[in-house]
Structures are given as structure tokens and as C-alpha cells.
C-alpha positions as CSV (number, residue, x, y, z in Angstrom):
1,M,0.0,0.1,-0.2
2,S,1.6,3.4,-0.9
3,E,2.0,5.6,1.9
4,T,0.1,9.3,1.5
5,V,1.0,12.5,3.3
6,P,-1.3,13.5,6.4
7,P,-3.8,16.1,5.9
8,D,-2.3,19.2,7.7
9,S,0.9,18.8,5.7
10,T,-0.6,19.2,2.2
11,D,-0.1,22.0,0.0
12,P,-3.4,24.4,0.6
13,K,-3.7,25.4,-3.0
14,E,-4.2,21.8,-4.2
15,P,-7.8,21.0,-4.4
16,L,-9.6,18.1,-2.4
17,P,-9.9,14.9,-4.1
18,A,-13.8,14.0,-5.3
19,E,-13.0,10.3,-4.2
20,P,-12.0,9.1,-0.6
21,L,-7.9,8.9,-0.2
22,P,-6.6,6.2,1.0
23,L,-6.1,4.9,4.5
24,G,-2.6,5.0,5.6
25,E,-0.8,4.6,8.9
26,D,-2.0,8.6,9.9
27,W,-5.5,8.2,8.6
28,S,-8.3,6.4,10.2
29,A,-11.8,5.9,8.3
30,G,-13.4,8.5,10.1
31,E,-11.3,11.2,8.5
32,S,-11.6,9.9,5.5
33,A,-15.6,10.3,5.6
34,T,-15.6,13.2,7.2
35,T,-13.6,14.7,3.7
36,V,-16.2,12.9,1.6
37,E,-19.1,14.3,3.5
38,A,-17.6,17.6,3.3
39,V,-17.0,17.5,-0.3
40,E,-20.6,16.2,-1.3
41,A,-22.2,18.7,0.9
42,I,-20.3,21.4,-0.9
43,A,-21.8,19.6,-4.0
44,Q,-24.9,20.1,-2.7
45,A,-24.4,23.2,-1.4
46,E,-23.3,24.6,-4.8
47,D,-26.5,23.0,-6.7
48,R,-29.1,24.9,-3.9
49,L,-27.1,27.8,-5.1
50,L,-27.4,27.3,-8.9
51,R,-31.3,26.3,-8.7
52,L,-31.8,29.5,-6.5
53,A,-30.3,31.8,-8.6
54,A,-31.8,30.2,-11.4
55,E,-35.4,30.4,-9.8
56,F,-34.6,34.0,-9.0
57,D,-34.0,34.8,-12.3
58,N,-37.4,33.5,-13.3
59,F,-39.0,35.4,-10.4
60,R,-37.4,38.6,-12.4
61,K,-38.4,37.9,-15.6
62,R,-42.1,37.2,-14.4
63,T,-42.6,40.1,-12.3
64,A,-41.1,42.3,-15.1
65,K,-43.8,40.9,-17.7
66,E,-46.6,40.9,-15.3
67,K,-46.0,44.6,-14.3
68,A,-45.8,45.6,-18.0
69,E,-49.1,43.7,-18.2
70,A,-50.5,45.9,-15.8
71,F,-49.1,49.1,-17.2
72,N,-50.9,48.1,-20.5
73,R,-54.4,47.1,-19.2
74,G,-54.0,50.5,-17.2
75,A,-53.8,52.5,-20.4
76,S,-56.3,50.3,-22.0
77,A,-58.6,51.4,-19.8
78,L,-57.7,55.0,-20.2
79,V,-57.7,54.7,-24.2
80,V,-61.3,53.1,-24.1
81,R,-62.4,55.8,-21.7
82,L,-61.1,58.7,-24.0
83,L,-62.8,57.0,-27.3
84,D,-66.2,58.7,-27.0
85,V,-63.9,61.8,-26.8
86,L,-62.1,60.6,-30.1
87,D,-65.3,59.9,-31.5
88,D,-66.8,63.3,-30.8
89,V,-63.6,65.6,-32.1
90,T,-64.0,63.2,-35.3
91,R,-68.0,64.1,-36.1
92,L,-66.9,68.1,-35.1
93,G,-64.6,67.8,-37.9
94,E,-66.6,65.9,-40.2
95,S,-69.6,68.7,-39.8
96,D,-70.4,71.1,-42.9
97,A,-68.9,74.1,-42.3
98,A,-71.2,76.1,-44.6
99,A,-74.1,74.6,-42.5
100,T,-72.4,75.0,-39.0
101,S,-72.4,78.7,-37.4
102,Y,-69.8,79.3,-35.6
103,E,-71.0,79.9,-32.2
104,S,-72.9,76.5,-32.7
105,F,-69.6,74.8,-33.8
106,R,-67.7,76.6,-30.6
107,A,-70.2,75.3,-28.3
108,A,-69.8,71.6,-29.5
109,F,-66.0,72.4,-29.5
110,D,-66.4,73.2,-25.9
111,V,-68.8,70.3,-24.9
112,V,-66.2,68.2,-26.3
113,S,-63.2,69.7,-24.4
114,K,-65.2,69.5,-21.1
115,K,-65.7,65.8,-21.7
116,M,-61.9,65.3,-22.5
117,Q,-61.3,67.3,-19.0
118,K,-63.6,65.4,-17.3
119,E,-62.6,62.0,-18.5
120,L,-58.7,63.2,-17.9
121,E,-59.5,64.5,-14.2
122,A,-61.4,60.7,-13.4
123,A,-58.2,59.2,-14.5
124,G,-56.2,61.2,-11.8
125,L,-54.9,64.5,-14.0
126,E,-55.3,67.6,-12.1
127,R,-54.7,71.2,-13.9
128,L,-52.3,73.6,-12.1
129,D,-53.2,77.0,-13.0
130,P,-51.4,79.0,-10.0
131,T,-52.0,82.8,-11.1
132,G,-52.2,85.0,-7.3
133,A,-50.6,81.9,-5.7
134,P,-47.2,81.6,-3.7
135,F,-44.9,80.8,-6.4
136,D,-43.3,77.4,-5.8
137,P,-40.6,76.0,-7.8
138,T,-41.6,72.3,-7.6
139,M,-44.5,73.2,-9.2
140,H,-44.0,76.1,-11.0
141,E,-41.2,77.0,-13.8
142,A,-40.7,81.1,-13.5
143,V,-40.3,82.2,-17.6
144,A,-40.3,85.7,-16.6
145,A,-40.3,88.0,-13.6
146,V,-41.8,91.8,-13.0
147,A,-41.3,93.9,-10.2
148,P,-44.1,93.9,-7.7
149,E,-46.6,96.6,-7.5
150,T,-47.1,96.3,-4.2
151,S,-44.8,94.6,-1.1
152,G,-47.0,91.9,-0.4
153,Q,-46.9,90.5,-4.2
154,D,-43.3,89.7,-4.2
155,N,-42.7,86.1,-4.7
156,T,-46.4,85.6,-6.1
157,V,-47.4,84.3,-9.4
158,K,-48.4,87.2,-12.0
159,A,-49.9,85.0,-14.8
160,T,-50.0,81.9,-15.8
161,F,-48.8,81.6,-19.8
162,Q,-49.1,77.7,-20.1
163,A,-51.4,75.4,-17.3
164,G,-49.3,73.1,-15.5
165,Y,-50.4,69.1,-14.9
166,A,-49.8,66.6,-11.9
167,Y,-51.0,62.9,-12.2
168,K,-52.2,61.4,-9.2
169,G,-50.3,64.0,-7.2
170,T,-47.2,64.2,-8.7
171,V,-46.5,67.1,-11.1
172,I,-45.5,65.6,-14.6
173,R,-45.7,69.2,-15.9
174,P,-44.9,72.3,-13.9
175,A,-47.2,75.5,-14.8
176,R,-44.9,78.2,-16.9
177,V,-45.5,81.2,-15.2
178,Q,-44.5,85.1,-14.7
179,V,-43.4,85.9,-11.1
180,Y,-43.5,89.3,-9.0
181,S,-39.8,89.4,-7.8
182,S,-38.0,91.9,-6.2
183,H,-34.1,90.2,-6.7
184,G,-34.6,90.0,-10.8
185,V,-36.6,91.6,-13.4
186,A,-36.4,89.7,-16.8
């Protein structure tokens, strides 16, 4: 029987053998079995790790797909709500200009506009028109400044050039405004 080097004098860079080492004078059956059990435990742990990594990857892909599907369902619900407005706009555009007075056309346009605003508000859109309110840089974009007419008007919105919009409480477009400012006049 060939003699093997005891475990404490082996090179630490060498990998552990996959098979049990032959028994020598300094080896006992218990030590050899322990080494084999350790190698098997490491192999099982690596297998579990690979399976968990694959399972997590599948979970990540599934949740991304579910998130995209939920977004599409929500978007399609909004589109369905706007189809009536689209039909009204189409009918308004196809109306005979010669047979329709400006007043009746304007009245129909106002009805369609209000219907559109109602549907968008029901979906969570809020119009921001801050004229007369204190300037808030998180909701307003100052595009012009004028000197205040009274001392109490400083940092107040004088006029709204373009309305802003918030969707479910989050500003998606700030209002473009003119601000009273004693610090700088544009």
C-alpha cells in the first residue's frame, strides 16, 4: 500500500480529492468519511445555489412581465374612456362648415373639451393654474419676472403662460409662469 501525506502537511492550493483518500498509518476511516461528506455537502450547496439563482431569475422575469401587463391594462382602460371623446372630435371635424354657424361649432367644441377634461380628471390628472398663488419651484417654472406693484406681492405668480399638470399628486409638467420678484426682473 502506498503511503500518503497526512492532511495537515498538504499544499493548501491543491483541490480536495473527489474520492476518499487511501488509508495510511496516519489516516483513520472516520477522517476519510468526513472529507467525503464535506465534499458532498459543498456539491449540494453549490447545486442549491444554482437552483436558487435560476429561480430568482425566473421570478425577476415573471414580475417584469406582470408589471408590463398591468401597465398595458391600465393604459388600455384610459384609451377606452377616451374613445367617446375621439368620436366626438371626429364628428366635429366632419361637420359641414357651410351648414354650421361659428357659435354652434364653438359650443360643440366646448362640450368636447369639457368631456375630455372630465375623463382625464377621473383618471387622476389635475390642472395647475397658479395665478395669484405663492411661487413654488417644485410646481412652477418661472419664465419671466416683473417688479411687484406692492410689497406683499413679492414671490407671487402674476400670470400663467402655460398650465401645468399633476398626475395623482405628482407634477408631470410644471406651470410656466410670470412671477413678481424684487430680486430680479426679466
